[in-house]
C-alpha positions in Angstrom: 38.2 126.0 147.4 35.7 123.4 148.5 32.1 124.5 149.1 31.7 124.3 152.9 28.3 124.5 154.6 28.1 125.5 158.2 25.0 124.5 160.1 23.9 126.2 163.3 21.1 125.2 165.7 18.1 127.6 165.6 16.6 127.5 169.1 13.4 129.2 168.0 12.8 126.8 165.1 14.3 124.0 167.1 16.3 122.6 164.2 19.6 123.0 162.4 19.8 125.5 159.6 22.5 126.2 157.0 24.2 129.6 157.7 23.5 131.9 154.7 25.9 134.8 154.8 24.5 138.3 153.9 27.5 138.8 151.7 28.7 135.6 149.9 32.1 134.5 151.2 32.1 136.7 154.3 30.7 136.0 157.8 31.0 138.4 160.6 30.0 138.3 164.3 29.0 141.3 166.4 29.6 140.8 170.1 29.7 143.2 173.1 33.0 143.7 174.7 34.5 145.0 177.9 34.7 148.8 178.2 36.3 151.1 180.8 32.9 152.8 181.3 30.9 150.0 182.9 31.4 146.8 185.0 32.0 143.5 183.3 28.9 141.3 183.0 28.0 137.7 182.0 27.5 138.6 178.3 31.2 139.3 178.0 32.0 135.7 178.9 29.2 134.3 176.7 30.6 136.3 173.7 34.0 134.8 174.3 32.7 131.3 174.5 30.5 131.7 171.4 33.4 133.2 169.4 35.7 130.3 170.4 33.0 127.7 169.4 32.2 129.3 166.1 35.7 130.2 165.0 
């Protein structure tokens, strides 16, 4: 498999940085999701958009 480098924009450092996984070969994303206990909010939409853009 070819060595692929993914760069993401760091808004705090204001520059692109190479994503360095905590565990080599694995990347995970933790996002909040809709539950039956509370109303939906904007973060649910943001999480869906970010997931679509990254993956």
